[in-house]
C-alpha positions in Angstrom: 0.0 0.0 0.0 1.3 3.4 -1.0 2.2 5.9 1.7 0.6 9.4 1.5 3.9 10.9 0.4 4.4 8.3 -2.4 0.8 8.7 -3.6 1.1 12.5 -3.7 4.4 12.2 -5.7 2.8 9.8 -8.2 -0.1 12.2 -8.7 2.3 15.1 -9.2 4.3 13.1 -11.7 1.2 12.2 -13.6 0.2 15.9 -13.8 3.7 16.8 -14.9 3.3 14.5 -18.0 0.2 16.4 -18.9 1.7 19.9 -18.6 0.3 22.5 -21.0 2.4 23.6 -23.9 4.6 26.4 -22.7 7.2 28.3 -24.8 10.4 26.9 -23.7 12.3 28.6 -26.5 12.3 32.0 -24.7 15.5 32.9 -22.9 15.6 32.3 -19.2 18.5 33.3 -16.9 17.5 30.5 -14.5 15.4 27.6 -15.8 14.6 24.9 -13.3 14.3 21.2 -14.3 12.9 18.6 -12.0 14.8 15.3 -12.7 12.1 13.0 -11.2 9.3 14.8 -13.2 11.4 14.8 -16.3 11.8 11.0 -15.9 8.0 10.7 -15.5 7.4 12.8 -18.7 9.9 10.5 -20.6 8.1 7.4 -19.2 4.8 8.7 -20.5 6.2 9.4 -24.0 7.6 5.9 -24.1 4.4 4.3 -22.8 2.5 6.1 -25.5 5.0 5.0 -28.1 5.8 8.6 -29.1 9.1 9.9 -30.3 10.9 11.7 -27.5 10.6 15.4 -28.1 13.4 17.9 -28.4 12.0 19.6 -25.3 12.9 16.4 -23.3 16.0 15.4 -25.2 17.5 18.9 -24.6 16.0 19.6 -21.2 13.9 22.6 -22.4 17.0 24.3 -23.7 19.1 24.1 -20.4 22.6 25.2 -21.2 24.5 24.8 -17.9 24.0 23.5 -14.4 24.4 26.3 -11.9 22.4 25.0 -9.0 21.1 21.7 -7.6 18.1 22.0 -5.2 17.0 19.1 -3.0 13.4 18.9 -1.7 13.0 15.8 0.6 9.4 16.5 1.6 8.3 17.0 -2.0 10.4 14.1 -3.2 12.0 16.4 -5.8 15.5 17.0 -7.1 15.9 20.1 -9.3 18.8 21.5 -11.4 18.8 25.0 -12.6 20.8 27.2 -15.1 20.4 29.5 -18.1 18.3 28.2 -21.0 16.8 29.2 -24.3 15.5 27.8 -27.6 18.0 26.6 -30.2 18.6 25.8 -33.8 19.9 22.4 -34.9 23.4 22.9 -36.5 24.1 19.3 -37.6 23.6 15.9 -36.0 22.8 16.3 -32.3 24.6 19.7 -32.1 22.6 22.8 -31.2 23.2 26.6 -31.0 21.2 28.9 -28.7 19.1 31.4 -30.5 20.6 34.4 -28.8 23.8 33.1 -27.1 24.9 30.5 -29.6 25.6 28.2 -26.7 24.6 24.5 -27.0 21.8 22.9 -24.9 22.6 20.1 -22.5 21.7 16.6 -23.8 19.7 14.0 -22.0 21.8 11.2 -23.5 25.0 12.7 -21.9 23.2 12.7 -18.5 22.2 9.1 -18.9 25.8 8.1 -19.6 27.2 10.0 -16.6 24.4 8.9 -14.3 24.7 5.2 -15.2 28.5 5.3 -14.9 28.3 6.8 -11.4 25.7 4.3 -10.4 28.1 1.6 -11.3 30.8 3.3 -9.2 32.7 4.5 -12.2 33.4 8.2 -11.6 36.3 8.6 -14.0 35.8 8.9 -17.8 38.9 8.9 -20.1 39.7 9.4 -23.7 43.2 9.1 -25.1 44.5 9.1 -28.6 48.1 7.7 -29.0 50.5 6.5 -31.6 51.7 2.9 -31.7 55.0 2.6 -29.8 56.9 1.1 -32.8 55.7 3.9 -35.1 56.6 6.5 -32.4 60.1 5.1 -32.3 60.5 5.4 -36.0 59.1 9.0 -35.8 61.6 10.0 -33.2 64.5 8.5 -35.1 63.4 10.3 -38.3 63.0 13.7 -36.6 66.5 13.3 -35.1 67.9 12.4 -38.6 66.5 15.6 -40.2 67.8 18.0 -37.7 71.1 18.6 -39.5 69.5 21.3 -41.7 67.3 21.3 -44.7 66.2 23.7 -47.4 62.5 24.6 -47.3 61.6 22.3 -50.2 63.5 19.4 -48.6 61.8 20.1 -45.2 58.4 20.0 -46.9 59.2 16.7 -48.5 60.5 15.3 -45.2 57.4 16.4 -43.4 55.1 14.7 -45.8 56.8 11.4 -44.8 55.8 11.8 -41.2 52.2 10.9 -41.4 53.2 7.6 -43.2 55.8 6.9 -40.5 53.4 7.6 -37.6 50.5 5.6 -39.1 47.1 5.6 -37.5 46.7 6.4 -33.8 44.6 4.3 -31.4 41.6 5.7 -29.7 41.2 4.5 -26.1 38.0 5.1 -24.1 37.0 4.1 -20.6 34.1 4.9 -18.3 31.8 5.6 -21.2 30.2 3.4 -23.8 32.6 3.4 -26.7 29.8 4.0 -29.3 28.0 6.7 -27.3 27.5 10.4 -28.1 29.5 11.2 -25.0 32.4 9.2 -26.3 32.2 10.9 -29.6 32.3 14.3 -27.9 35.5 13.4 -25.9 37.3 12.2 -29.0 36.3 15.2 -31.0 37.4 17.6 -28.3 40.8 15.9 -28.0 41.4 16.0 -31.7 40.4 19.6 -32.0 42.7 20.6 -29.2 45.7 18.8 -30.8 45.0 20.5 -34.1 45.0 23.8 -32.4 48.2 23.1 -30.5 50.2 22.3 -33.5 48.8 25.1 -35.6 46.6 23.1 -38.0 43.5 24.9 -36.8 43.5 28.6 -35.9 40.7 29.5 -33.5 39.0 32.9 -33.9 40.3 34.1 -30.5 42.2 37.3 -30.3 45.8 36.9 -29.2 45.7 33.1 -29.2 49.0 31.4 -30.3 49.6 27.8 -31.2 52.3 25.9 -29.4 54.2 25.5 -32.7 54.4 29.3 -32.9 55.6 29.6 -29.3 58.4 27.0 -29.2 62.0 27.8 -30.2 65.1 25.9 -31.1 65.5 22.6 -29.3 61.8 22.2 -29.1 61.5 18.7 -30.7 60.1 16.8 -27.8 56.8 15.1 -27.4 54.1 17.1 -25.5 51.1 15.7 -23.8 48.1 17.9 -23.1 44.8 16.7 -21.6 41.5 18.2 -20.4 40.4 17.9 -16.8 37.6 19.6 -14.8 38.1 23.1 -13.4 35.5 24.2 -10.9 35.7 26.7 -8.1 34.7 25.4 -4.7 31.1 24.1 -4.9 28.9 26.1 -2.6 26.8 24.0 -0.2 24.0 25.4 2.0 24.2 24.7 5.7 21.4 22.1 5.5 23.0 20.3 2.5 19.9 20.9 0.4 21.3 23.4 -2.1 24.5 23.5 -4.1 26.0 25.9 -6.6 28.4 25.1 -9.4 31.0 27.8 -10.2 33.9 28.1 -12.5 34.7 27.6 -16.2 34.4 23.8 -16.0 37.4 22.8 -18.1 41.2 23.3 -18.0 44.1 22.0 -20.0 47.1 20.4 -18.2 50.5 19.6 -19.7 53.7 17.7 -19.5 56.6 16.9 -21.7 57.4 13.3 -22.6 60.5 11.4 -23.6 60.4 8.6 -26.2 62.7 5.6 -25.8 64.4 3.8 -28.7 61.5 1.3 -28.5 58.9 4.0 -28.7 57.8 3.8 -25.0 56.7 7.1 -23.6 57.6 8.4 -20.1 57.2 11.7 -18.3 60.2 14.0 -18.9 62.1 15.2 -15.8 61.6 18.7 -17.1 58.8 20.8 -18.4 59.5 23.2 -21.2 58.3 26.8 -20.5 56.3 26.8 -23.7 54.6 23.5 -22.9 53.2 25.0 -19.7 52.7 28.4 -21.3 50.4 26.9 -24.0 48.3 25.0 -21.4 47.9 28.2 -19.3 46.9 30.2 -22.3 44.4 27.5 -23.4 42.9 27.5 -19.9 42.7 31.2 -19.6 41.1 31.6 -23.0 38.9 28.6 -22.7 35.7 30.6 -22.3 36.4 32.4 -25.6 37.4 29.1 -27.2 34.1 27.6 -26.1 32.2 30.4 -27.8 34.1 29.9 -31.0 34.3 26.1 -31.1 31.1 24.3 -30.3 32.7 21.0 -29.1 34.5 22.8 -26.3 31.2 24.3 -25.1 29.7 20.8 -25.2 32.6 19.5 -23.2 31.7 22.0 -20.4 28.2 20.6 -20.4 29.5 17.0 -20.3 31.7 17.9 -17.3 28.6 19.4 -15.5 26.7 16.1 -16.0 29.7 14.1 -14.6 30.0 16.3 -11.6 26.2 16.2 -11.0 26.3 12.4 -11.1 29.2 12.3 -8.7 27.4 14.8 -6.3 24.2 12.6 -6.3 26.3 9.6 -5.3 28.4 11.3 -2.7 25.5 13.2 -1.0 23.0 10.4 -1.6 20.6 12.9 -3.0 18.4 10.4 -4.8 17.8 8.6 -1.5 17.1 11.8 0.3 14.2 12.5 -2.0 13.2 8.9 -2.3 13.7 8.8 -6.1 14.5 5.4 -7.5 15.5 6.8 -11.0 14.7 3.4 -12.4 13.9 4.6 -15.9 17.1 6.7 -16.3 19.1 3.7 -15.2 17.4 1.2 -17.5 19.5 0.8 -20.7 16.9 -1.6 -22.2 14.0 0.8 -21.9 16.0 3.9 -22.7 18.8 2.8 -24.9 21.5 5.2 -26.1 21.8 6.2 -29.7 24.8 4.5 -31.3 27.5 6.6 -32.9 30.3 5.7 -35.2 33.1 6.7 -32.9 36.5 5.9 -34.6 38.8 3.3 -33.1 41.7 4.8 -35.0 42.4 8.3 -36.4 45.1 9.5 -38.7 48.2 10.9 -37.1 48.6 14.7 -37.1 51.8 16.7 -37.0 53.1 20.0 -38.2 56.4 21.7 -38.7 58.0 25.1 -39.3 61.4 26.2 -40.5 63.6 27.5 -37.7 66.8 28.9 -39.4 68.1 25.9 -41.3 66.5 23.4 -39.0 63.1 21.9 -39.0 60.9 22.1 -35.9 58.4 19.2 -35.8 55.3 19.1 -33.6 53.5 15.9 -32.6 51.4 15.7 -29.5 49.5 13.2 -27.4 46.8 13.8 -24.8 43.2 13.3 -24.1 40.4 13.9 -21.6 40.3 12.8 -18.0 37.1 13.5 -16.1 37.6 12.5 -12.5 34.3 14.1 -11.2 34.8 12.5 -7.8 37.7 14.8 -7.1 35.5 17.8 -7.7 32.9 16.8 -5.0 35.3 15.9 -2.2 34.7 17.7 1.1 37.8 19.9 0.7 36.2 21.3 -2.5 33.1 22.6 -0.8 32.5 26.1 0.5 29.8 27.2 2.9 26.9 29.3 1.8 27.9 32.0 4.3 25.6 34.7 2.9 22.7 32.3 2.5 22.3 33.1 -1.2 22.2 29.5 -2.4 19.6 28.5 0.2 17.6 31.6 -0.8 17.7 30.5 -4.4 16.4 27.1 -3.4 13.4 28.6 -1.6 12.7 30.9 -4.5 12.7 28.0 -7.0 10.1 26.1 -5.0 7.8 29.1 -4.6 7.6 30.0 -8.3 4.5 29.4 -10.3 5.9 26.6 -12.4 6.9 24.6 -9.3 3.4 24.8 -7.9 1.9 23.7 -11.2 4.1 20.6 -11.1 5.5 21.1 -14.6 8.8 19.3 -15.1 10.5 22.6 -16.0 9.7 26.2 -15.1 11.3 29.7 -15.1 
């Protein structure tokens, strides 16, 4: 027999699935999305054998998670952030009608949430050359350092792609054919192309690493994306949280290559290696506006941190939400994407006096969301602003009408 609380929640969720049509395309500085009610609305569409709407697939245009609000008595868990309507710009990619920013994607949430439920709170992507090919590459680069005319250098450079061969894509913590995996791989590739000067982002003052490095710079660099959040703000009662920060940073190290092609961390770090990583991090907000995949990476990191937060703080249990549908890969399967297992090698060069400066980089994406939600990364809501935002969200008209999203 259902308790009064469970019965009230079921009635509320049923009303949420019948919410009237509201214009979710208008811009909102703080749109609220109830995850349990969203799940109920999704369940209703599946039950009625309807195609899942863009409104649900893109969370009513939500672009970022700024707040998480917990309502134990109402059995509700709400996320909030800026939102607006969008235009489709190819595949699953979207661009906000006024900001150009992409909407968060339900599929990315399902990947992050299911991974966290399995205890997997680290997602990785790495694209690396085969050791034997890397050994040949290092030997060839050493051989051509004696000086070359421009035409000779160009001819030598054209041999590099053949020497390096295809690189292997390694993924862990995410389904290898998921949209989330595709995003990680694309972000990694784009970053490398920018680093070695093959792509030039429309960001004022941005310089590739190839343009920065000087004589003696022929070493292997490794750059990788990781989360970058300011301390998460937590209310005194633990019922409200605020995410702050730009979400993504680039870290760096130099690597050495042995005669057999094995890579190891160098005992040094070139100034330009670190300088490029710092520049990339400082200009990441501008890069994310210019390059859609970087903005999508910010959203993916938000989902990963939210999933880790729910696990650490046991938020689903606090609101008595089973989240059965979101966790059910049979009832809500992910779309399958043709994520490459191998990609062509990329490198670049420039003439430096009579020498040839060759750039080839490794790297990837490491999303350790658990680190972000550790206690030492929380700050108290000393002014009570986060708690006040929670109260305001629950008192708005949309919340009272039990819609799954409201402004």
